[in-house]
N, C-alpha and C positions, 0 to 999 in steps of 0.2 A: 855334490856337497862343496867341492873345491870351488866350483863356479859360483855357487850361492855365497860362500864365504868371501870370495873375491869381490862380488857385488856389494856385499855388506860392508866390507872394509873400504871399498871405493866410496860408498855412500857416507860412511862415517868420516872419511877424509874430507868429503865435500862439506859436511856439516861443520867439521873442525875449521876448515878454510873459511867458511862463511862466518863462523863465530869469531875467528881471528880477525877477519875484515871488520866486523862490527865492533870488536874490542878496539881495533886500531882507530876506527872512526870516533868511538867514544873518547879514547885517549887524546886524539887530536882536538876534539871538541873541548875537553877539559883543559888541555894546554892553552887553547885559544882563549877560553873564558878566564883562565888564570892570568894570561897575559893582559887581557882587558881589565881585570880587577887590579892588577899591579899598576897599569897605566892610570886607572881612575884614582888609585891611592896616591900616585905621584902628583896627579893634577890636584887632588884634594889637599895634599900637603902644601902645594904652591898657593892655592886659594886661601888655606888656613893661615899661612904665613903672611900673605898680603893683607888678609882681613885683620890680623893682629897688628900689623903696621898702621893700617887705616884707623883702627880703634885707638891706638896710642897717639896718633896724630890728632884725632878728634879730641881726646882727653887733654892733650897739651894745648890745643887751641881754646878749649873751654876754660882751662886754667888761666891762659893768657888774657882772654876776654874778661874773666872775672877780675883779674888783677887790674886791667885797664879801667873797668867800671869803678872799682874801689878807688883807684887813683883819681879818676875824674871827679868823684863825689867828695874828695877831700877839700874842695874849694867851696862846698855848700854847707848850709845849716838849715834847719827847719824850725819855724816859729809857729807856736800854737797859742790860741786864746784871743786873737784880735777879731772882734765881731765883724761880720761882713756887712757892707753897705752898698747900695746901688750906686754905680758910678764912682766907686771909691778910688782914691789914689793909693793903691796898696804899697807901692814902692816908697812913697813919701812917709807913710805910716811906719813902715819897717825901718826906714832911716831914723825916724824919731826915737823908736825903741832902742836902736843901736847907739844913738847919741846919749841916751840915758845911761847905757852901760859903759860907754867910753867917752865921757864928757871932755877929756883932754884932747881927743881926736875928732871933736864935733865937726869941724870944718872939712876934714879929710874924708869922712865916711861917705858923703854923696858921690865921691869920685871912685871909691874902692868897692862899692856895692854895685854889682852889674845887674844881672837878670833877677827879677822878682815876680813871682806869680803864685796864685792859689793852686792847691793840689787837688786833682781830680775834678769831677763834674759837680756843679752846684746842686745842693740837696736842701729840701725844705726843712727848716728848724735844725739845721746842723751847720756849724761853722767849720769851714775847711781850713786846714793848716796852710802855711805859706813856705815856699822854698826860696831861699835867697842865695845867690852865687856871688862870690867875691872875686875880684881880679887879683887880690893879694892874699896869699896864705897867712902872712903876718897878721893882718887885720882880722881875717877869719878866725884864727886861733885866739887872738886877743878878745874878740867878742865871745867866743865859746868859753874861755876861762872866766871872764867876767860874769857870764850867765849862770855859772854853777853855784855861785854864792850870792846871787842878786836878790836883794830885798824888794827892789822895784818890780821884778817879774812876779815874785810871790804875792805881793800886795795887789797886783793887777790880774792875777789868775792867768799869767802867761808862762810859757815854757819854751825853752830852746833846746833842741837836740841835734845830734849829728845826722847827716843824711847817709844812712848805711844801705848797702846792697843786700839782697836776700841772702847771698852767701855769707856776708859778714855777720848778719843777724843770726844765722844758724850757727856759725862758728862761736859767736859770743854766748849763745845759749849753752853750748857744750862746755865753754870755759868758765861760765858763771859760778858753778859750785866750787871750783878751786879758788876763784877770786874772792867769793864770799867767805870761804874758810880762812883765807889769808887775812882778810880784814878783821874777822873775829879774833884773830891772833895778834891784832894790832900791827900788822905788817902793811907796808905801802903797796897796795894792789890797784891797778887801773887798766883801762882799755885805751888803745889807740886804733881807731877803726875796728877791724875784726881781730886785732891782736891783743893779747893780754900780758901784763908784766907784773911780777911780784918782786919788790925791792930792786927794781931796775932790770931784772932778768926775765926774758920772755918765757912763757909757759905755753904748752901745746895741748890740744884736746886729747883725751884718751883714745887709744887705737881701738 
């Protein structure tokens, strides 16, 4: 019996030793995997931080490009309502319209109006608008101010508008309810590009 018990104890010791080895192996595997997970977490943190910086940079660049586009368009106006003709001198016709608006600067306008061309592709039975670029903001703004109350434009079914970027148009749409409300309250409310002002104070879109 003593011999059998000894063998049994020895066998149990061997099983225990084997289980201990397996446990040790499992523990080592878990520790290795834990280290790998921690390493991946650290790498993910670096990637996430880098991605955040890249996204911030892209957003800042988009804002900068939008600002540059809006700024470059401040030299432009758009004219609608001049019928298209084959072989037309569109620049000459635009200058004539502007001369009606600013007769006192009639001789200067041919020199301050730079690029003039129709907008988009020619379409059947549809008159395209015209974009005109000035070399002087002073004369651009003078033409724009004169156009707002022009009887000449209304009588000839013509219209002049600002050349706004898509971002400025979207911003105006958001600001319009506040501007409209202010005007109904007999307050001086107006737009400059994509910005809006009430009584000389800039207002901002709702968050």
